[in-house]
matplotlib code that plots the C-alpha trace (Angstrom):
import matplotlib.pyplot as plt

x = [0.0, 1.0, 2.7, 1.2, -2.3, -1.4, -0.1, -3.1, -5.5, -3.7, -3.8, -7.5, -8.6, -5.9, -5.5, -2.1, 0.0, -0.9, -4.6, -4.4, -2.5, -4.9, -7.9, -6.4, -5.6, -9.2, -10.7, -8.3, -6.7, -10.0, -9.1, -12.7, -13.9, -10.9, -11.5, -15.1, -14.1, -11.4, -13.7, -16.3, -13.6, -12.4, -15.9, -16.5, -13.3, -14.5, -17.9, -16.0, -14.1, -17.3, -17.8, -14.5, -14.6, -13.5, -12.7, -9.6, -9.9, -10.2, -12.6, -12.5, -13.7, -14.5, -15.7, -16.8, -16.7, -17.6, -21.2, -21.2, -19.4, -19.0, -17.7, -17.4, -16.1, -14.7, -13.4, -11.0, -9.4, -5.9, -4.2, -1.6, -4.2, -5.8, -2.5, -2.1, -2.5, -5.1, -7.3, -6.9, -7.9, -11.0, -12.1, -11.5, -13.5, -16.4, -16.4, -16.6, -19.4, -21.4, -21.1, -22.2, -25.0, -26.7, -27.4, -29.8, -28.2, -25.4, -27.7, -28.9, -25.3, -24.0, -26.5, -25.9, -23.9, -20.4, -19.9, -16.4, -17.5, -21.3, -20.9, -20.4, -22.1, -20.4, -20.7, -18.9, -16.2, -15.7, -15.6, -12.8, -10.8, -11.5, -10.1, -7.0, -6.3, -7.3, -9.4, -13.0, -14.0, -17.2, -18.7, -19.8, -21.5, -21.5, -22.9, -23.5, -24.3, -25.3, -25.4, -29.0, -30.5, -32.5, -32.5]
y = [0.0, 3.6, 4.9, 8.4, 6.9, 5.0, 8.2, 10.2, 7.6, 7.5, 11.3, 11.5, 8.7, 8.3, 4.5, 2.9, 2.2, -1.5, -0.8, 1.8, -0.6, -3.5, -1.3, -0.3, -3.9, -5.1, -2.4, -3.1, 0.3, 2.2, 5.1, 6.3, 2.9, 2.4, 5.8, 5.0, 1.6, 3.2, 6.0, 3.4, 1.6, 4.8, 5.8, 2.4, 3.0, 6.5, 5.2, 3.1, 6.1, 8.2, 6.9, 8.2, 11.4, 14.6, 17.5, 19.1, 21.1, 24.6, 27.5, 28.8, 32.1, 33.6, 37.1, 37.8, 41.4, 42.6, 41.4, 37.7, 36.2, 32.6, 31.0, 27.2, 24.9, 21.7, 19.0, 16.2, 13.8, 15.4, 18.7, 17.1, 16.6, 20.0, 21.6, 19.9, 21.8, 19.1, 19.8, 23.6, 23.4, 21.3, 24.0, 26.7, 24.8, 24.3, 28.1, 28.9, 26.3, 27.7, 31.2, 30.2, 27.7, 29.2, 25.9, 26.1, 23.5, 20.9, 18.0, 19.9, 21.1, 17.5, 16.5, 19.4, 18.9, 20.3, 23.6, 22.7, 19.3, 18.9, 15.1, 14.5, 15.8, 17.8, 14.7, 12.6, 15.3, 15.2, 11.3, 11.5, 13.6, 11.1, 8.4, 10.4, 11.8, 8.7, 10.5, 11.3, 14.8, 16.5, 19.9, 20.9, 24.2, 27.2, 30.6, 32.6, 36.2, 38.4, 42.1, 43.3, 39.9, 39.4, 36.0]
z = [0.0, -0.6, 2.6, 2.0, 2.1, 5.3, 6.9, 5.8, 7.1, 10.4, 10.8, 10.0, 12.4, 15.0, 14.4, 14.3, 11.2, 11.2, 11.5, 8.7, 6.4, 7.2, 6.4, 3.0, 2.2, 3.2, 0.9, -2.0, -1.7, -1.6, 0.6, 1.2, 2.3, 4.5, 6.1, 6.8, 8.4, 10.6, 11.7, 12.7, 14.6, 16.2, 17.2, 18.8, 21.0, 21.7, 23.0, 25.5, 26.7, 27.2, 30.7, 32.0, 34.0, 32.2, 34.5, 32.9, 29.7, 28.3, 28.1, 24.5, 23.2, 19.9, 18.9, 15.4, 14.2, 17.7, 17.0, 18.0, 21.0, 22.1, 25.3, 25.4, 28.1, 26.7, 29.1, 28.8, 31.3, 31.8, 31.6, 29.3, 26.5, 27.2, 26.3, 23.0, 19.7, 18.6, 21.6, 21.3, 17.6, 18.6, 21.1, 18.5, 15.9, 18.4, 19.1, 15.4, 14.9, 17.8, 16.5, 13.0, 13.9, 16.9, 18.8, 21.7, 23.9, 24.0, 22.9, 19.8, 19.2, 19.1, 16.5, 14.1, 10.9, 11.6, 9.7, 8.5, 7.3, 7.0, 6.2, 10.0, 13.1, 15.8, 18.0, 15.5, 15.1, 18.9, 18.9, 16.2, 18.6, 21.5, 19.3, 18.3, 21.8, 23.7, 26.3, 26.9, 25.7, 26.4, 25.9, 29.4, 28.4, 26.1, 25.8, 22.6, 22.4, 19.4, 19.5, 19.9, 20.6, 23.8, 25.4]

ax = plt.figure().add_subplot(projection="3d")
ax.plot(x, y, z, "-o")
ax.set_aspect("equal")
plt.show()
């Protein structure tokens, strides 16, 4: 198999090199099918992690043109993961999504198509990061304000 495909599959799903190669072999080199299979496998592992307590994390913020503001608390299990660029990027992406999509609560937020990739939900996007980072990740709460709106 093409080493670049293996590396790309590994980056996108968080699986090991052996698993990525095996998925490509099983799908006769069809990258999209291998990606779908590995995402499913990663999501299964993520589901198992969802019961672990997540009290570390970050509060992210985003202000758009001084008219829309978002605060979001995203928790993980350890400060080590909270300090990684991958986790910080996740929090930033969630802030941008909340600013753009106006979710009413965390449950509705998790079911929304992710603004950067509408083929997956926000919940699936988070589970991909759970698989990559190896820790439970949850959105604890968020607040979105828009200039002139009354709650």
